[in-house]
C-alpha positions in Angstrom: 79.7 88.0 80.6 80.5 88.5 77.3 84.5 90.5 78.1 84.7 93.0 75.4 81.1 93.9 76.9 82.3 94.8 80.4 81.9 98.5 81.3 84.7 100.1 82.7 88.2 99.4 83.1 89.8 97.3 84.8 93.6 98.2 86.6 94.8 94.4 87.9 98.0 94.8 89.6 99.9 92.3 91.6 101.0 93.0 95.4 104.8 93.1 96.2 107.1 90.8 97.1 106.2 89.6 100.3 108.8 87.3 103.2 107.3 84.5 101.5 108.6 85.0 98.1 111.7 86.1 99.4 112.2 82.9 101.4 111.0 80.9 98.8 108.1 79.1 100.2 104.8 78.2 98.9 102.5 81.1 99.9 98.9 80.5 98.5 96.1 81.5 99.9 98.0 82.3 103.0 96.2 85.3 105.1 99.3 87.5 105.9 103.1 87.3 104.9 104.2 90.8 105.7 105.5 92.6 102.7 109.7 93.2 102.4 111.6 96.6 102.2 111.6 95.3 98.6 107.5 94.7 98.1 107.4 98.0 99.7 110.1 99.7 97.2 107.6 97.6 94.5 104.2 99.7 95.7 105.9 102.8 95.7 106.7 102.4 92.1 103.1 101.0 91.3 101.9 104.4 93.4 103.9 106.5 91.2 102.8 104.9 88.1 99.3 104.7 88.4 99.9 108.7 89.6 101.5 109.5 86.0 99.0 107.5 84.3 96.0 108.8 86.2 96.4 111.7 87.8 95.7 112.6 91.8 92.5 111.6 93.2 90.9 109.4 90.3 87.6 108.2 89.9 88.4 104.9 91.0 86.4 102.0 92.9 89.4 100.2 95.2 89.2 96.5 95.3 91.8 94.0 97.0 91.7 90.6 98.2 91.5 90.1 101.8 94.9 89.4 102.7 97.2 91.4 104.4 100.2 91.5 101.0 97.6 92.6 98.9 95.5 95.5 101.1 99.4 96.3 102.4 100.7 97.1 98.5 96.9 99.2 98.2 97.8 101.2 100.9 100.8 102.6 99.7 99.3 102.8 96.0 96.5 105.1 97.3 98.3 107.3 99.5 99.7 108.2 95.9 96.4 108.4 94.3 95.0 110.5 97.3 92.2 107.7 97.7 91.3 106.9 101.2 92.3 103.3 101.4 89.4 103.0 104.1 87.3 103.3 101.6 88.5 100.0 99.7 86.6 97.0 99.2 87.9 92.8 99.3 86.4 90.0 98.5 87.6 86.9 99.0 87.3 85.5 95.4 90.6 88.2 94.4 92.1 85.5 96.8 95.6 83.6 95.6 95.1 80.0 94.3 94.8 77.6 97.5 97.6 75.4 98.4 96.4 73.0 100.3 98.8 70.9 102.6 101.9 72.4 100.6 100.8 75.7 101.7 103.6 77.6 103.5 106.2 75.2 103.0 109.6 75.8 101.2 109.6 75.1 97.8 112.7 73.2 97.6 110.9 70.4 100.3 108.2 70.3 98.3 110.2 69.5 95.0 112.6 67.1 96.6 109.4 64.8 97.5 106.9 65.3 94.7 109.3 66.7 91.6 108.6 70.1 90.2 105.7 72.2 90.7 106.3 74.8 88.6 105.7 74.2 85.0 107.4 76.0 81.9 104.8 78.7 81.5 105.2 79.5 85.4 101.9 77.4 86.5 102.0 76.3 89.4 100.9 72.4 89.9 97.9 72.2 92.4 98.9 70.4 95.2 97.0 67.0 95.6 94.0 68.6 98.3 94.9 71.9 97.3 92.3 74.2 94.3 92.3 73.1 90.9 92.2 76.0 87.9 88.9 75.5 87.1 87.7 76.6 91.0 89.4 79.7 90.4 87.9 80.7 86.9 84.7 80.0 88.5 85.4 81.8 91.3 86.8 85.0 89.7 84.0 85.2 87.1 81.5 85.4 89.8 83.7 88.5 90.7 83.2 89.9 87.3 79.3 89.4 87.3 78.7 91.0 90.4 81.1 94.3 89.8 79.7 95.2 86.3 79.0 98.3 86.8 79.7 101.6 85.0 83.2 103.1 86.0 86.7 102.0 86.4 88.1 99.9 89.0 91.6 99.3 91.0 92.8 95.7 91.6 95.3 94.4 93.9 95.8 91.0 93.7 98.1 87.8 93.2 100.5 86.4 90.8 98.3 82.9 89.6 94.3 84.0 90.3 95.6 87.2 88.5 96.7 85.3 85.3 93.2 83.3 85.4 91.7 86.3 86.0 93.2 88.1 83.1 92.8 85.3 80.7 89.3 85.0 81.7 88.5 89.0 81.1 89.9 88.6 77.2 88.9 85.6 76.5 92.1 83.6 76.1 91.4 79.6 75.1 91.3 77.2 77.5 94.9 75.7 78.7 95.8 72.4 79.6 95.5 73.5 83.3 91.7 73.6 83.3 91.1 77.6 82.7 91.9 80.8 80.6 95.3 82.4 81.5 97.5 84.9 80.6 101.6 85.0 80.9 102.7 85.5 84.4 103.9 89.1 85.6 106.2 89.9 87.8 105.3 91.0 91.2 104.6 94.8 91.2 103.0 94.8 87.7 99.9 97.2 86.6 97.7 96.5 83.9 94.8 97.9 82.5 91.9 95.8 80.9 89.2 97.8 78.7 86.6 95.9 77.0 88.7 92.7 76.5 92.2 94.2 75.5 94.8 94.2 78.1 97.6 96.8 78.2 100.7 96.9 80.7 100.6 100.3 82.3 103.6 99.3 84.8 106.6 96.4 84.7 107.4 95.4 88.3 111.0 94.8 89.4 109.6 91.7 91.8 110.1 87.6 90.7 108.1 86.4 88.0 106.5 84.7 87.0 105.6 82.5 90.0 
């Protein structure tokens, strides 16, 4: 798929803060780490921003990672937009980077064993048994190919996987990590990509970039 030829607009958002984020634990593809009060507040801000930009009941296909934190964020946003959360579609290809045996552990503990796990650009270092960036690019590219239909999409997903998805969609150069990536966004941030060009809709107030 050529990014500039993708049909419709993709509104890509990073979920709100979770209990793992607040505790500085490596979250990865953990299926359910609930939002904190700050995370719900970020979801409210996202909903208000999208309501202001799109109005009530916009013509959107709702998509989310199947994780609880993405679906919780989407529930709040959908209410602001007066859209039916129950019509949302989920796809495992939108989940976060798989952290293998590092998943769920405290950042400080892992750093104490192996050294830094976040590079200067905010990218997570893959765990020895974790997912590589090339694999993330492959799965999000598959999702893009399967959803290249007319109409706009709202996608609630994650920090690292959204960086790769946005990179693929905008034709970003391949990073030394092995995949195209764009700069990280704070939790609760929303961007829109249309014909390969990204614009910021709302800057979230959560941590950035990891």
